[in-house]
C-alpha positions as CSV (number, residue, x, y, z in Angstrom):
1,M,-48.3,8.8,-20.5
2,D,-45.5,10.0,-17.1
3,Y,-43.6,7.0,-18.6
4,L,-43.7,7.6,-22.2
5,W,-42.2,11.8,-20.9
6,I,-39.2,10.1,-18.7
7,A,-38.5,7.5,-21.9
8,L,-38.4,10.3,-24.9
9,G,-36.3,12.7,-22.0
10,S,-33.9,9.5,-21.4
11,A,-33.7,9.3,-25.3
12,L,-32.6,12.9,-25.9
13,G,-30.9,13.0,-23.1
14,G,-28.3,9.9,-23.7
15,M,-28.2,11.5,-27.2
16,A,-26.7,15.0,-25.6
17,R,-24.8,13.1,-23.3
18,H,-22.8,11.0,-26.4
19,G,-22.6,14.6,-28.3
20,V,-21.3,16.3,-25.6
21,A,-18.2,13.2,-24.8
22,V,-17.6,13.3,-28.5
23,A,-17.0,16.8,-28.5
24,A,-15.2,17.0,-25.6
25,A,-12.5,14.5,-26.6
26,D,-12.1,16.0,-30.4
27,R,-11.3,19.5,-28.4
28,F,-9.6,18.8,-24.9
29,G,-8.3,14.6,-26.0
30,S,-9.0,11.4,-24.3
31,T,-6.5,11.9,-21.2
32,L,-9.1,12.9,-18.4
33,P,-13.1,12.2,-19.0
34,W,-13.7,15.9,-19.6
35,G,-17.0,15.1,-21.9
36,T,-18.2,13.2,-18.5
37,L,-17.2,16.4,-16.0
38,V,-19.0,18.9,-18.7
39,V,-22.0,17.0,-18.9
40,N,-22.1,16.4,-14.7
41,V,-21.3,20.2,-13.8
42,V,-24.1,21.5,-17.1
43,G,-26.8,18.5,-15.4
44,S,-26.2,20.0,-11.8
45,F,-26.6,23.5,-12.9
46,S,-29.7,22.5,-14.9
47,I,-31.2,20.0,-12.1
48,G,-30.9,23.3,-9.5
49,F,-31.9,25.7,-11.9
50,L,-35.1,23.7,-13.1
51,A,-35.8,22.3,-9.6
52,S,-36.2,26.1,-8.0
53,L,-38.6,27.3,-11.2
54,A,-40.4,24.2,-10.1
55,A,-40.6,25.1,-6.3
56,A,-41.9,28.4,-7.1
57,G,-44.5,27.4,-9.6
58,R,-43.1,29.2,-12.5
59,G,-44.4,28.8,-15.4
60,P,-44.9,25.2,-17.3
61,F,-42.1,24.1,-14.6
62,D,-44.6,23.2,-11.9
63,A,-46.4,20.7,-14.2
64,I,-45.2,17.1,-12.8
65,A,-45.5,15.8,-16.5
66,T,-42.5,18.6,-17.1
67,Q,-41.1,17.8,-14.5
68,R,-40.7,14.3,-15.2
69,F,-39.8,14.8,-18.6
70,L,-36.8,17.5,-18.3
71,M,-35.3,16.4,-14.7
72,V,-35.9,12.4,-14.3
73,G,-35.9,12.1,-18.2
74,L,-33.7,14.0,-20.1
75,L,-31.4,15.1,-16.9
76,G,-31.3,12.1,-15.8
77,G,-30.4,9.9,-19.3
78,F,-28.0,13.4,-19.7
79,T,-25.8,13.3,-16.8
80,T,-23.6,10.4,-16.0
81,F,-22.2,9.9,-12.5
82,S,-22.5,5.9,-13.0
83,S,-19.9,6.6,-16.2
84,F,-17.6,9.0,-13.7
85,S,-17.6,6.7,-11.0
86,L,-16.4,4.1,-13.4
87,Q,-13.9,6.3,-14.9
88,T,-12.6,7.2,-12.0
89,L,-11.8,3.7,-10.3
90,Q,-10.4,2.4,-14.1
91,L,-7.8,6.0,-13.9
92,F,-6.9,4.1,-10.5
93,E,-6.5,0.9,-11.6
94,Q,-4.3,2.1,-14.2
95,G,-1.8,3.5,-11.8
96,Q,-2.8,7.2,-12.1
97,R,-4.1,7.8,-8.7
98,G,-3.3,11.1,-9.2
99,S,-5.9,12.0,-11.6
100,A,-8.4,9.8,-10.5
101,M,-8.2,12.1,-7.3
102,G,-8.7,15.4,-9.2
103,N,-11.3,14.0,-11.2
104,V,-13.0,13.2,-7.8
105,V,-12.1,16.4,-6.1
106,V,-13.0,18.6,-9.4
107,S,-16.5,17.0,-10.3
108,V,-17.7,17.1,-6.9
109,A,-16.2,20.7,-6.2
110,L,-17.8,21.8,-9.2
111,C,-21.6,20.0,-9.6
112,L,-21.8,21.6,-5.9
113,V,-21.1,24.9,-7.5
114,G,-23.4,24.3,-10.5
115,V,-26.3,23.1,-8.3
116,W,-26.0,25.9,-6.0
117,L,-25.7,28.7,-9.1
118,G,-28.5,26.9,-10.5
119,T,-30.7,27.2,-7.5
120,R,-29.7,31.0,-7.0
121,I,-30.3,32.0,-10.5
122,G,-33.4,30.2,-10.8
123,R,-34.9,31.6,-7.5
124,V,-33.9,35.1,-8.9
125,L,-35.6,34.4,-11.9
126,A,-39.1,32.9,-10.2
127,G,-39.0,36.0,-7.9
């Protein structure tokens, strides 16, 4: 049954990732992978938040099935580190070395801030 929850979460996460990518490209253009950046920051925040609630045994988040659906499935399907890597390589290959390096620095820094902030807020709410 775990695999069914993971599969469902992955499908929903993948659809959400695509929606965010399309919306970001429409809003900000496609010169940089803005959608991927947004997805990775939101996903990092969310996994930190959910992990801290699960560790505190709060509500439904301490149930293994819920964790697998949300963290493995939904967020696994939503976050796009592999896309980030490919897009950064493509920027390098297109001679946009500054943009590629900027993408790496900004993505890693904001994702670390996201997971830290999500963890802090989750711990506060968990008591």
